[in-house]
C-alpha positions in Angstrom: 0.2 0.1 0.1 1.2 3.5 -1.2 1.0 6.2 1.3 1.8 10.1 0.9 1.8 11.3 4.1 1.3 15.9 4.3 0.7 17.5 7.4 0.8 20.9 9.2 1.8 20.7 12.8 -0.8 21.9 15.5 -0.9 23.0 18.8 0.1 19.7 20.1 1.8 17.7 17.3 5.2 19.3 17.6 6.3 16.6 20.0 5.2 13.2 19.0 5.9 11.7 22.6 2.5 14.0 23.9 0.3 12.6 21.0 -2.3 10.2 23.1 -5.0 10.0 20.4 -5.1 9.9 16.7 -8.6 10.7 14.5 -8.7 8.9 11.4 -10.9 9.6 8.8 -11.3 7.7 5.9 -12.4 10.5 2.9 -13.5 10.0 -0.7 -14.6 13.1 -2.3 -16.1 14.3 1.3 -15.8 18.2 0.6 -19.4 18.5 1.5 -19.0 17.6 5.2 -15.0 17.1 5.8 -14.9 20.4 7.4 -17.7 20.4 9.9 -15.9 16.9 10.8 -12.5 18.2 11.6 -14.2 21.3 13.6 -15.5 19.1 15.8 -13.0 16.6 16.4 -10.7 19.4 16.8 -13.1 21.0 19.7 -13.5 17.6 21.2 -9.6 17.0 21.7 -9.2 20.9 22.6 -12.0 21.1 25.2 -11.1 17.5 26.9 -7.5 18.6 26.9 -6.6 15.8 24.9 -3.4 15.5 23.0 -4.2 14.4 19.3 -4.1 14.3 15.7 -6.2 14.4 13.0 -5.3 12.4 9.9 -7.8 12.3 7.1 -6.9 9.4 4.5 -7.7 10.8 1.0 -8.3 7.7 -1.3 -8.1 9.7 -4.4 -10.8 12.8 -3.8 -11.6 14.6 -7.2 -12.6 17.5 -5.4 -11.4 19.8 -2.6 -10.8 17.4 0.3 -7.3 17.7 0.3 -7.5 21.3 0.2 -9.5 21.6 3.5 -7.7 18.6 5.2 -4.4 20.8 4.8 -6.2 24.2 5.5 -7.7 23.0 8.9 -4.4 21.6 10.1 -4.9 18.2 9.5 -2.7 15.7 8.4 -3.3 14.6 4.8 -2.1 10.7 4.0 -2.8 10.2 0.4 -3.5 6.2 -0.1 -3.2 5.1 -3.4 -5.0 2.0 -3.5 -8.9 2.1 -3.8 -11.1 0.8 -1.0 -12.4 1.8 2.8 -9.9 -0.7 4.3 -7.0 0.0 2.5 -7.9 4.0 3.4 -8.1 3.4 6.8 -4.8 1.0 6.8 -2.9 3.8 5.5 -4.3 6.6 8.1 -4.0 4.0 11.0 -0.3 2.9 9.6 0.1 7.0 10.1 -1.0 7.2 13.4 1.4 8.8 16.0 -0.9 7.9 19.0 -1.7 5.5 21.6 -5.4 5.1 20.7 -7.0 5.3 17.3 -10.4 6.8 16.8 -12.0 6.1 13.4 -15.1 7.9 11.5 -16.7 8.5 8.6 -16.2 11.9 7.3 -19.9 12.2 6.3 -21.1 14.1 9.0 -23.3 11.2 10.1 -21.4 10.8 13.6 -20.7 13.3 16.1 -16.7 13.4 16.8 -17.7 15.7 19.8 -18.4 12.2 21.4 -14.8 11.3 21.2 -14.0 11.9 24.9 -16.5 9.1 25.9 -14.5 6.6 23.8 -11.0 7.8 24.9 -12.3 7.5 28.8 -13.0 3.7 27.6 -9.6 3.4 26.4 -8.0 4.7 29.2 -9.7 2.5 31.7 -8.3 -0.5 29.5 -10.3 -1.3 26.8 -8.8 -2.3 23.9 -11.8 -1.6 21.5 -14.5 0.4 21.8 -17.5 0.1 20.0 -20.1 2.8 18.7 -23.4 1.5 18.9 -26.2 3.6 17.1 -29.1 1.0 17.7 -31.7 0.9 20.4 -30.6 -2.1 21.5 -27.4 -0.9 22.7 -28.7 2.3 23.9 -28.3 4.8 20.7 -30.3 6.6 18.7 -30.9 6.7 15.2 -32.5 10.6 13.7 -35.1 10.5 11.4 -33.7 10.2 7.8 -30.5 8.7 9.2 -30.8 5.1 8.5 -32.5 3.5 5.5 -35.5 1.3 7.2 -34.1 -1.8 5.7 -30.9 -1.6 7.1 -32.4 0.0 10.5 -34.7 -2.9 11.2 -33.2 -5.8 9.1 -29.9 -5.4 8.2 -28.1 -4.3 11.5 -30.1 -6.3 13.6 -29.4 -9.5 11.7 -25.8 -9.1 11.2 -25.4 -8.2 14.6 -27.1 -10.9 15.7 -25.2 -13.4 13.7 -21.6 -12.2 14.9 -22.8 -12.5 18.7 -24.1 -15.9 17.8 -21.7 -17.4 15.6 -18.6 -15.6 17.2 -19.8 -14.7 20.9 -19.4 -11.1 20.4 -20.9 -8.6 22.9 -21.8 -5.9 20.4 -25.3 -4.6 19.4 -24.1 -2.6 16.4 -21.4 -3.9 14.2 -21.6 -1.8 11.5 -20.8 1.3 13.3 -18.0 3.0 11.7 -17.5 5.4 14.5 -15.2 3.1 17.2 -11.7 3.3 18.7 -8.8 1.3 20.0 -5.5 1.0 20.7 -2.8 1.1 18.3 -1.2 -2.5 20.1 -4.7 -4.0 19.4 -4.9 -2.9 16.0 -1.3 -4.4 15.6 -2.0 -7.7 17.1 -5.1 -8.3 14.9 -3.3 -8.2 11.7 -6.1 -7.1 8.9 -6.6 -8.3 6.2 -9.6 -7.1 4.3 -9.3 -4.2 2.7 -12.8 -3.2 1.6 -16.2 -2.4 3.8 -15.4 -5.6 5.6 -12.6 -4.3 7.6 -15.0 -3.0 9.9 -16.8 -6.6 10.6 -13.1 -8.0 10.7 -12.1 -6.1 13.5 -15.1 -7.1 15.6 -15.1 -10.8 14.7 -11.3 -10.9 15.3 -11.7 -9.1 18.6 -14.1 -11.5 19.7 -12.0 -14.6 18.7 -8.9 -13.3 20.4 -11.1 -12.4 23.7 -10.0 -8.8 23.6 -11.5 -6.2 26.2 -14.1 -4.5 24.8 -16.5 -1.8 25.6 -19.9 -0.2 23.9 -20.8 3.5 24.0 -24.0 4.4 22.8 -24.1 7.5 20.1 -26.5 9.3 17.6 -26.4 8.7 14.2 -27.4 11.7 12.0 -28.5 12.0 8.6 -25.5 11.7 6.1 -24.5 15.4 5.0 -23.3 15.0 1.9 -25.2 16.6 -1.0 -22.8 16.2 -4.2 -23.0 12.2 -4.0 -24.8 9.6 -2.6 -23.6 7.5 0.4 -20.6 4.8 -0.8 -22.8 2.0 0.9 -24.5 -0.8 -1.4 -27.0 -2.8 0.4 -27.1 -5.8 -1.1 -23.4 -5.8 -2.4 -22.2 -5.1 1.2 -24.7 -7.3 2.6 -23.4 -10.3 0.6 -19.8 -9.5 1.5 -20.7 -9.2 5.0 -22.4 -12.7 5.0 -20.0 -14.1 2.9 -16.9 -12.9 5.1 -19.2 -14.3 8.6 -19.3 -17.6 6.7 -15.4 -17.6 5.6 -14.3 -16.8 9.5 -16.5 -19.7 10.5 -15.4 -23.0 9.4 -17.9 -24.4 11.9 -21.5 -22.4 10.6 -19.9 -23.0 7.0 -18.9 -26.8 6.9 -19.1 -28.4 10.3 -22.8 -27.7 11.5 -24.3 -28.4 8.3 -22.0 -31.6 7.6 -23.2 -33.0 11.0 -26.7 -32.4 10.1 -26.5 -34.2 6.7 -24.3 -37.1 8.1 -26.8 -37.6 10.8 -30.1 -37.3 8.5 -27.7 -40.3 6.6 -27.5 -42.4 8.9 -31.1 -42.0 10.0 -31.9 -42.9 6.5 -29.8 -46.2 7.2 -31.4 -47.4 10.0 -34.9 -46.9 8.3 -33.8 -48.5 4.8 -31.3 -51.7 6.1 -34.4 -53.5 7.6 -36.7 -52.1 4.8 -39.0 -50.5 7.3 -42.7 -48.9 6.0 -43.6 -46.3 8.3 -47.1 -44.8 7.8 -47.7 -46.7 4.6 -44.4 -45.6 3.1 -41.7 -48.5 2.3 -38.0 -47.5 2.5 -36.0 -49.7 0.5 -33.0 -49.2 -1.6 -33.8 -46.2 -2.8 -33.7 -44.5 0.0 -30.3 -46.2 1.3 -28.9 -44.5 -1.8 -30.1 -41.4 -1.0 -29.1 -41.8 2.7 -25.3 -42.4 1.6 -25.4 -39.6 -0.5 -26.4 -37.3 2.6 -23.3 -39.3 4.7 -20.8 -38.9 1.8 -21.8 -35.1 1.8 -21.6 -34.6 5.4 -18.2 -36.5 6.1 -16.9 -34.5 3.2 -18.2 -31.0 5.0 -16.8 -31.9 8.1 -13.1 -33.0 6.6 -13.3 -29.2 5.0 -14.2 -27.7 8.4 -11.5 -29.4 10.2 -9.1 -28.7 7.3 -10.1 -24.9 6.7 -9.9 -24.5 10.6 -6.3 -26.0 10.2 -5.4 -23.4 7.7 -6.9 -20.0 9.0 -4.9 -20.9 12.2 -1.9 -21.8 10.4 -2.0 -18.5 8.5 -3.2 -16.5 11.2 -6.5 -15.7 9.8 -8.0 -17.6 13.4 -6.3 -17.7 16.9 -5.5 -21.1 18.3 -8.7 -23.8 19.0 -7.9 -25.6 22.0 -10.5 -28.1 21.1 -8.9 -28.3 18.0 -5.3 -29.2 19.8 -6.6 -31.6 21.6 -8.2 -33.6 18.8 -5.2 -34.0 17.0 -3.0 -34.6 19.9 -4.9 -38.1 20.5 -5.7 -38.7 16.8 -2.3 -38.6 14.6 -1.5 -39.0 10.8 -1.3 -43.0 11.8 -4.4 -43.9 13.7 -6.5 -41.8 10.5 -4.1 -43.6 8.2 -5.8 -47.2 10.5 -9.4 -45.5 10.7 -9.4 -45.0 6.5 -8.1 -48.3 5.8 -10.5 -50.1 8.2 -13.3 -48.2 6.2 -11.5 -49.3 2.7 -11.5 -52.8 4.0 -14.8 -53.3 5.2 -16.0 -51.6 2.2 -14.6 -53.9 0.1 -15.3 -57.0 1.8 -19.1 -55.8 1.2 -18.6 -55.2 -2.7 -16.9 -59.0 -2.6 -20.5 -60.2 -1.1 -22.2 -58.7 -3.6 -20.1 -60.0 -6.5 -20.4 -63.7 -4.8 -24.0 -62.7 -4.9 -23.8 -62.2 -8.2 -21.5 -65.8 -8.8 -24.4 -67.7 -7.3 -26.8 -66.7 -10.3 -24.2 -67.8 -12.8 -23.7 -63.6 -13.2 -27.5 -63.1 -14.8 -30.6 -61.3 -13.1 -30.1 -60.3 -9.2 -32.3 -59.4 -6.6 -31.7 -55.8 -6.4 -33.5 -55.0 -3.5 -31.4 -57.5 -1.4 -27.9 -57.1 -3.4 -27.8 -53.3 -3.2 -28.2 -53.3 0.3 -24.2 -55.1 0.2 -23.3 -52.3 -2.9 -24.5 -49.1 -1.6 -22.9 -49.4 2.1 -19.8 -51.1 0.3 -19.1 -48.4 -1.8 -19.9 -45.6 0.8 -18.0 -47.3 3.2 -14.5 -47.5 0.6 -15.5 -43.8 -0.6 -15.6 -42.5 3.4 -12.1 -44.8 3.8 -10.6 -43.2 1.2 -11.4 -39.7 2.0 -9.8 -40.3 5.3 -6.7 -41.4 3.9 -5.9 -38.6 1.5 -7.7 -35.7 4.2 -5.5 -37.3 7.0 -2.4 -36.9 4.9 -3.5 -33.4 3.9 -4.1 -32.8 7.6 -0.7 -33.6 8.7 0.9 -31.3 6.1 -1.3 -28.4 7.6 0.3 -29.1 10.8 3.8 -29.8 9.9 4.7 -26.1 9.3 3.1 -24.9 12.5 5.4 -27.1 14.5 
């Protein structure tokens, strides 16, 4: 990421050692509202004796945003790579304060509320999230948020992040937040688009960071020359996609367990050929049950392997349960289980072949024979998958030892 840092010194910025707070605003053609946002931030710092700086992370503005930032005494950091996350990364990288306050430059957030975030950070919080929603004590002014975002999108995604990642936050999309520079460096943020903000919330929950929430008021977007940068469907899908990729349990493990369980139930009904409510469950049911088991087992394996990869790449923190599992289950044990599956599957298939031999390789009683063939094929595939994935898991773990 290429950044060009241009700044003018302010009253407390001559001595870098006394800067406590860096206010970072991502900016893309925000000339309508940038001046008032800088004024509010400056007033909040000045009136509360907070030694700080204001950084405008400009992401290629073609209006007067850069001129306004410099004329107001803010530091201008030009970030050449496009994207909301890129802009924030560039601004935060240039920040010299112990604490970072980030907020959009569209005047929807009141930067006069900065001291409340600073108080929580001084008290030991590593991440302080603003909350605009009533569920967390916040307030949304008339016209400040589309109804679909207020009553569906934001509550839904906030609920999902609490359910999937055990987060405490009530408003994951709120762009006004504060955090320590040390906390940010530890997270190793990867997302360069709108997912940057939700990535921080998810990683804070996964890393068990000390968090706090501050109720705030959301005001109507003050920009007149262009509409908001947010795109409802696109950004909603990107958020959901990001949630799933950061949660192998919900993406792979839970669906796999459900599918495999349904398959086993199907086997329990179809193998003895039960008739329930006048419906006969025979070889065709067994075939569908095998499909469910194979899909479920593959999904479970993907969940385990994805978690191993994510931990190895630093995307997710170490999982004690996964460490205990691989401490008791090694490559050799996986190979033995896989070989057993292959062996039993081969025996069942040989049994079916022997039945065919008894008929002189003529016509078979398929309802009977398929009860040998389908489980045999299923066990053979499961055993083969186990062998291959045992080697793959061993390779993924090898580079982390």
